[in-house]
Residue, then its C-alpha position, 0 to 999 in steps of 0.5 A: m522485455p519485461r512482463p506487463t505490470k499486473c494491477r494490484k488490488v487495493c482496500a480503500l485509498p488512505k484518508c490522509r494522503e500527505f504527511r510534513p515534518v514539523c521542521g519543514a520539507k526540503a524534498t517529497v517522497i512518493l509512497s505508491v498506494d499499492e506500497y501503502e497497501a502492502l504496509r497496510l496489510l502486513d504491519r497493521e493487519g498483521f497478514s502473512q506475506s502469502q496471505a497479503a499476495a492472495f489479498m492484493q492478487v499478485s505473487r509472495p514475491t511480489v508483495q515483498i519487493i513493494y513492501d521493501s520499496a514501501r519501507r526504504k521511501i518512508a526510511q528515506a523521508l524520516f532521515e532526510g525530513a523530507s515530506l511523504r505523499i501517497e499517490g499513483g502507482c499500478f492498483r485497482l480498488c475493491d468493488g466491495s463484492e469480491k467472495g472472501c474479501v477481508c474488507c468486504k466482509k467489514r464493510h458489509e458487517k458495518a452496514 
């Protein structure tokens, strides 16, 4: 019997949750919120896999699995002309009070 899925910590929900091609989409690819967060941390923020794993509170191999899945889904949406929707997944939102949390630090600096 597999182990239960551990919820991943996510800084915030995406501002835009759906992307559609101009040519019209025939299908929709679902990207989970935790896959979106892995992409954000690794590609946009420049975190290493170890840093992203610590941030999301999962193991480094788990981050790699999540990231690979996200990349496959984005490639599928691009090459098939499908819509991309971000929803679901096993995650919990950061409450803004965790010590040493990058997103919490940024929120406190803006206030």
